Every structure is written in C-alpha cells, then in structure tokens.
C-alpha positions in Angstrom: 15.7 14.2 16.3 15.8 11.8 19.3 13.8 8.6 19.2 13.2 6.9 22.5 12.6 3.2 22.2 12.0 0.4 24.7 9.3 -1.8 26.1 6.1 -0.7 27.9 7.0 0.7 31.3 10.5 1.7 30.5 9.8 5.4 30.9 9.8 6.5 27.3 7.1 9.1 27.7 8.5 10.4 31.1 12.1 10.6 29.8 11.0 11.9 26.4 9.0 14.8 27.9 11.8 15.8 30.3 14.4 15.7 27.5 12.2 17.8 25.2 11.8 20.3 28.1 15.5 20.4 28.5 16.2 20.9 24.8 13.2 23.3 24.5 11.8 21.4 21.6 8.7 19.5 20.6 7.7 16.3 22.3 5.9 13.7 20.2 4.3 10.5 21.4 3.6 8.2 18.5 0.9 6.3 20.4 -0.9 9.5 21.2 -0.7 10.5 17.5 -2.2 7.2 16.5 -5.1 7.6 18.9 -5.7 11.2 17.7 -5.7 10.2 14.1 -7.8 7.0 14.6 -10.2 8.7 16.9 -10.2 5.8 19.3 -7.9 4.0 21.8 -5.1 1.6 20.9 -7.1 -1.2 22.6 -10.1 -0.5 20.4 -7.9 -0.3 17.2 -6.4 -3.7 18.0 -9.8 -5.2 19.0 -11.5 -4.0 15.8 -8.7 -4.2 13.2 -5.9 -6.4 14.7 -2.2 -5.8 15.5 -1.2 -5.8 11.8 -3.4 -2.7 11.1 -2.1 -1.0 14.3 1.5 -1.6 13.2 0.7 -0.1 9.8 -0.7 3.1 11.5 2.4 3.2 13.7 4.7 3.2 10.7 2.6 5.9 8.9 2.8 8.1 12.0 6.5 7.6 12.4 7.2 8.5 8.7 5.0 11.6 9.1 7.1 13.3 11.8 8.9 16.1 10.2 10.3 18.2 13.1 14.1 17.5 13.0 14.5 18.8 16.5 11.7 16.8 18.2 12.0 14.2 20.9 9.9 11.2 19.8 8.5 8.6 22.3 7.6 5.5 20.3 5.4 2.5 21.0 7.2 -0.6 22.4 6.7 -2.6 19.2 7.9 0.0 16.7 11.1 -1.9 16.2 9.3 -4.9 14.8 9.4 -3.3 11.4 12.8 -3.1 9.7 11.6 0.0 7.8 10.8 1.7 11.1 14.3 0.8 12.4 15.8 2.3 9.3 13.7 5.5 9.4 14.7 6.1 13.0 18.4 5.3 12.6 18.6 7.4 9.4 16.8 10.5 10.7 18.0 10.8 14.3 19.6 9.4 17.4 17.9 6.3 18.8 17.9 5.8 22.6 17.0 2.4 24.0 15.7 2.6 27.6 16.5 -0.8 29.0 15.2 -2.3 32.2 14.7 -5.8 33.8 11.4 -7.5 33.2 10.6 -7.5 37.0 11.0 -3.7 37.0 8.9 -3.2 33.9 6.2 -5.5 35.4 6.1 -3.6 38.7 5.8 -0.3 36.8 3.0 -1.6 34.6 1.1 -3.1 37.5 1.1 0.4 39.2 0.1 2.2 36.0 -3.4 3.5 36.0 -3.7 3.4 32.2 -2.7 -0.3 31.8 -6.2 -1.2 30.5 -5.6 1.1 27.5 -2.8 -1.2 26.3 -4.0 -4.6 25.1 -2.1 -7.7 26.1 0.2 -9.1 23.4 0.1 -12.7 24.8 -2.8 -13.0 27.3 -0.4 -14.0 30.1 0.5 -12.3 33.4 2.3 -9.0 33.1 5.7 -10.5 34.1 5.3 -13.6 31.8 4.2 -11.3 28.9 7.2 -9.0 29.4 9.7 -11.9 29.6 8.2 -13.4 26.4 8.0 -10.2 24.5 11.5 -9.1 25.6 13.0 -12.4 24.5 11.9 -11.5 21.0 12.4 -7.7 21.0 15.7 -7.2 23.0 17.9 -8.0 20.0 15.9 -5.6 17.9 16.1 -2.8 20.4 19.9 -3.4 20.7 20.3 -3.4 16.9 18.3 -0.2 16.4 19.7 1.9 19.2 22.6 4.2 18.9 22.8 4.3 22.7 21.4 2.0 25.5 20.5 3.7 28.7 19.7 2.0 32.0 16.0 2.9 32.6 16.3 1.7 36.2 18.4 4.8 37.1 16.7 7.9 38.6 15.1 10.1 36.0 17.5 13.0 36.7 20.5 10.7 36.1 19.0 9.5 32.8 18.3 13.1 31.7 21.9 14.1 32.5 23.2 11.1 30.5 21.0 12.1 27.5 21.9 15.8 27.6 25.5 14.8 27.5 24.7 13.1 24.2 22.9 16.2 22.8 
C-alpha cells in the first residue's frame, strides 16, 4: 500500500490517482471516505463537532482500509496522531509530497473547492500554511519513507514513484 501524505495543496489526490492508474490498483481518498461515511462535508463536520471529532473519524477510516495494493491519499493532518503514523509506516510505503508554503498557497488560492476545507487558524492562506507547516513538517519527515518534491511536474513525480514500486 502507498500512503500519500502532505499539506493541503501538495497534490496528494492528483498524484495518488495517477499512481493508482499506473499500478492498476484502487485509489482511496481518506477525506472522501470521511465525507461519505458522515454524510456531510468536512467543513460541516468540524463546524458541528470540532476538529477532535474529525481527527477521530480520520483515524477510523485509515484503520478500515484493507486493500494492500491501494494508493491512499490522506488528509493533511493525518500525521498529527502517532497511531496514524504507525499504521501507515507498518502497513505500507509512506510518500511525503513536499512543497514551499508559497507554492501551496498559490495552489489553494486557485482551487475551486477551497471553501470545503475549513481554516485551521483563521489567518490568510499563506500565513496559515506557514504556521501549520512549522508544526507538521517534522511529523511529515518522521512518518515518510520517501520525500518527493511536489513542485516538480506531475509526470516527473509519477516516474519517481514508479521507480519505488
């Protein structure tokens, strides 16, 4: 199993889908599974129940994935739980898609679904990314088996990942 981790805007879904196509295996997006199971958006889950409840759902979804050949795109905060880190490292190969905050901010600003993802800090996109990444970067690095530069062209990233497979 390949787990794709990284911050919002790093390309986890895009890269995950392409890698799954290449490997002819199932693609799983943990955020989409959460939305399907909860019957509402992530923004609504957080608004009604808080981040702690969302993180609980995220952990439950992660542990429920049984397909050993799948490519799994995770939510940006999945690494906040040590248990989630362990589950991913023990059950597959963890790929961290790394990019500079400015690149992530530009991607998120251009993303039509940005309103579906609640702010973590209430700050501007760039300020939020810088703050969140200062906390999460060490966790991404510690969890990942491989770090991939997410600023590279998609085809280059896929080539790098297929060389790992």
